[in-house]
N, C-alpha and C positions, 0 to 999 in steps of 0.2 A: 504494500500500500504506500503510495507516495506521501511524503511529508508536506503538509501545507505550510508554505512560507508566508509569514505576515508581510503586508506591504511595507516597503522601506525598512527592511530588517538589517541588523548587524549580524553577520555570521561569525561566531566565535569558535575557534578551534584551540583547545587547550587540553593538556594531558592530566594535570592535577585537578581532581574533582573539586577540592576545596577552593583553589584559586579560581576555577571556572565559575563556581557558584557565587563567589564574591564579586567577580567582574560582571556577571549577569545581573546581580542585584543592583550594583551601582549604575549600570546602563539603564535598567528598567526605571530606577528612581529618577533618572534624568530624562524620562520621556521617550526613550528609544526602544523599539521592538528588537528582540534578540532571538536568534536561532543558534543553539549551541550544539556542538558535536565533540566527542572525545577525539583526541589526536592519536592517529595510528603511529605505531613505532616504525613502520616501514616507510622509508623515505619517499617513495613514489606516491604514497597515499596522504602525505601531509597536506597537500593543497588539492582543491577540486580539479578534475581534468576539464580544462576549458572554463568558460565563464559560469559562475554559479547562477542560481535562479535570478532572473532580471529584477526581482524585487529586492535582492541583496544590494545595498548601497555601500557597504564597507565590510571588508574581511579583516578580522583581527586574529592573528596567529601567534601563539606562544611557542617559541622554539626552545625546548629545554636542552640543557647540556647533554642529557642522555641521548638526544637525537643526533648529536654531532656538533662540530665547531661552526662558527659563523661562515667559514668558507663553504661548507656544505649547504648552509642555508642560502648562500648567494647563488649557488648552482641551481637550487630548486626554484628560487624566485625568478631567475632569468628564464628557466624552462617554462614556468607557468606564465610569465609575461608574454611569451610568444603565442600562447593560446588565448590569453585574456589581457587585452590592452586597455581595459576600461575600469574594472572594479578597483577602487583604492585599497591599499594594503597597509595595515599597521602591524609591524613586527615587534613582538615582545621577546627579549633575549635575557638569558641568565647572565651572560657575560659577552663583552665585545669592546675592543679598543676603538679609538677615533677613526683609524684607517679602515677598520672593518665596517664600522657604521657608515662611513662615507661610501664605501663600495656597495653596500646594500641599498643605500638611497639611490645611487647612480644606476644600480642594477634593476630597479623597478619598484622597490618599497617606497611608499609615500611618507612614512615616518618610522623611526626606530626608537624603542624605549628599552633601556637596560636596567636590570635589577640593581639596587632596590629602587622601586618607584611606588608612589601612592596611588590609590584608586582615583582620587580626585584629579590628579595629573593625567592619568590614563584616559578618563572620561573627557577631560578638557581637550586632549589631543584628538580624540575621536570626533568631537564636535568641530574642532578646527579643520580637520580633513573634510568633514561633511559640508562645512560652509563654503569651501572653495572647490568642491568636486562638481564637474559638469554632469555627473550621473546622479547627484543627490535628489531624493524625492521626499515626500511627506512634509512634516512641519518645518524641516530645516531647508526645504527647497528654495532656490532663488525665486524672485518674482517671475511670473509667467512671461515668456518671450513674446514680443510682438511677432505675428506670423511672418512679417517681412524680414525679421532679423534672425529667424530660426536657421536659415541656411546661408552661409557665407561662401562667396564664389570669388576666386582669383584665377583667371585663366582656366587651365584644366583642373585646378584644385577646387574641390567642393567640400566644405565642412558643415556637417549637419549637427547643430547643437542639441537638438532634441534626441536624436538617436546616438549621439556621440560617435559618429562615423566620419571618416575622411576617405574621399575617393580621388584618384588621379586618372583623368581621362576615362572615368567610369569604373576603374578597377580599385577595389578597396585597399587602403594602406593601413597596416597594423601599427598603431602608435600606442605608447604607454600613456597613462593618464596625464603625466607631466608633459610629455611631448604634445599631447592633444591641447592642453591648456596653453602651452607656449605658442603653438601655431595659431590657436584662436586669438591670442593677444596680438600677434603680428598681423593677422588678417583683419582685425578690428582697426588697425592703424597702418594701412598700406602706405608705403612711401615715407613714413615717419621714422626718424632715428630714435631708437629706444635704448636707454642706458641699461647696463647690467643691473643696476640698483632698482630701476623701475620694473624690470622683468622679474627680479627676485621678489619684490613686494607683491606683484600681481599674480605670479604663478606659484612661487614657493610659500608665500604667506609670511605674516609677521613673526611666526614662531620659528622660522628657519634660522639656524645658528652657524651654518657652514659659510664658506667663502663663495665669491661669485664665479669661480671657475666652472661650477656646475652649468652655468648658462652657456659657456663656450662648448662644453661637452654635448649638451642637448641640442644646440644649434647644429653642431657637426652631424649628429645622428639624424636630424631633420633633413639636412642637405643630402645625406646618403639615401634616405628613404624616399625623398621626393625628387631624386635625380631622374631626369627624363629629357629626351630630345625635344619634347613639346614645351619645355620650360627653359628658354634661352633668352637673354643671358642668365647668369646665376641669380637666383631669387634672393638669397640671404647675403646682403652686402655688409662687410665689416666696416664700421665707421670708427676710424682711429680716435682714441681718446674718449669715445662715447660708448658704443656698444654695437648694435646691429640694426639694419633697415631691411624690410621686406619690400622689394620692388615688384610692381606688377609686371608680368611677362609682356614682351613686345607682341603686338597683334600679328 
């Protein structure tokens, strides 16, 4: 029998029953619907195969030390991101240093929390991710889009903000949530030079504590994923001393 997923749910995967129940209680007390599942010990089953139920707006995964080190978590996150480029992911770790956390963030996690952390901080980070997620629904959803703004078009690139889909000449392009938000930000300001600081504030959010080199990495990934003979000259222009500009392709 299929499990009914409540609308706009947080999917929580955690191995420790006590920690799982505490997190569920904290999320419920803050008005969020929660679907919980025990965490399998087998690595390939830690994350859903492909995108979870479309009602799931955030995946929270506790990666215990018993499951392996953060490098193993990074492999899993990257593998999962290739099949699900939309659902935001909050990763909870027993231990990880700064470099490991940075790699996990650049590899596809939207946020990383390392023990010890409080329930209030965990819930606050969940809410912060949901506020800036293009796939957020329910009470935390952004105001409804004007129908004319739901789809952004730039040459052969089309970005559907309702479906969280990007197509290039009609072919879907798999983007991570952060790549999607970065492209959306550029497409909302075509031809305008945007500083790294502006992009960090808009895409990574006020809770981001890393440096702005992540912008350079994500722009590089967008350049690769959107490379096409149909888009000449280069779309993303480096503006020295400022940041980047998205130039509309020549007709």
